[in-house]
N, C-alpha and C positions, 0 to 999 in steps of 0.2 A: 341134581336135587338142590333145591334152595334151602337156606337156613331158616330157622324160626319155627313158630308154632301158628297154627290156624285155629280159630275159634268161631263158633256160631251158636245161636239159640234159635230154635224153631218152635212154633206153636202159637196158640194151642191147637192140638190135633186130638179130637175126641177127649178133651179134658186134660190132656197131658202136654207138658213142655219138655223139650229135648235140648239139653245143653251139651254141646260137643266140642272136642278139641282134638287136633292131630299133631303128632310130634314126628320129626324126621328120625329115621333109624338107618343103619348101614345098608339094610335091605329094601328100603322104601319109606313108607309112612305107616304109623299106627294111630288109630283114632279111638277115642273113648266117648261114649254118649251116656249121660246121666238122665234118667227119666224122673220128672218131678210132677206133682199134682198142683203146683202153683208156679206163677211166672218168676223165674230167678232173676236177680239183678245182674248176675254175671255167671260165667261157667264155673268159677271156683267156689262161690258161696252157695251153689245149688245144693239143696238137700235132696238126695236121690232116694227114690223108692225102688229103683232098679238100675243096673249098670250093664252096658254092652260094649264090646270092643270089636274092631275089625282092622285089617291091614290092606294096603294096596301100594302101587308104585307112585301114585299121585295123591297129594293131600285131599283134594276135593273128592276123589273117588273113595278114599278111606272114610272121610266124613259121611259121604252119602251111604256107604255100606253099613257103617255102625248105626247111623240114624235109622235106616230102613229096618235093620234087625230090631232096634229098640221099638219102633212103631209096630212092627209085627208082633213082638212079645207083649206090648201093651194091649193090642187088639185082642190077643189070645187070653188076656187076663193074668199074665205072669207078673208077680210082684216080688220075686226073689231074685238075687243075683244068678246069672246063668251058670249052669253046671259045666264042668270041664268038658271040652270038646276039642276036636282037632283045630278049629280056628282060634279058640281062646288060648290053647296051649302054644300055638305058633305066635300069637300076639304077645303072650307073656315072654317068650324067648326073645322076640324082637325088642321088647321094652328093656329087658336085661342087657342085651347087646348095646342098645343106645345109652343106657345108664353107665355101663362100663366104659364106653368110648368117650363119654362126656363128663366123667367124674373128675373132679379136681382134687389133687392130693391135699390131705389135711395139713394145716400149718403148725 
């Protein structure tokens, strides 16, 4: 597993932009995609109308999966954050593991 974060912005697709980033975790990679109705200048300043996450063993695959889920939700007219499900619960656990492993002690 390589270090660092991967980012990309895709769109417009049917009037939506998809700002995605992937972070390494001890179990692979976790990716988050923010859905926006306007072109964001970057992943971090994107104002999201929906958010989706996914995980995989490779950063590109995690980004692809999160983005595909976001596109599918947008096409279905979803405008709210996703409800808890098996994949979002696992992604949250992976994110917590990553944060704990990479947390720096307070000085």
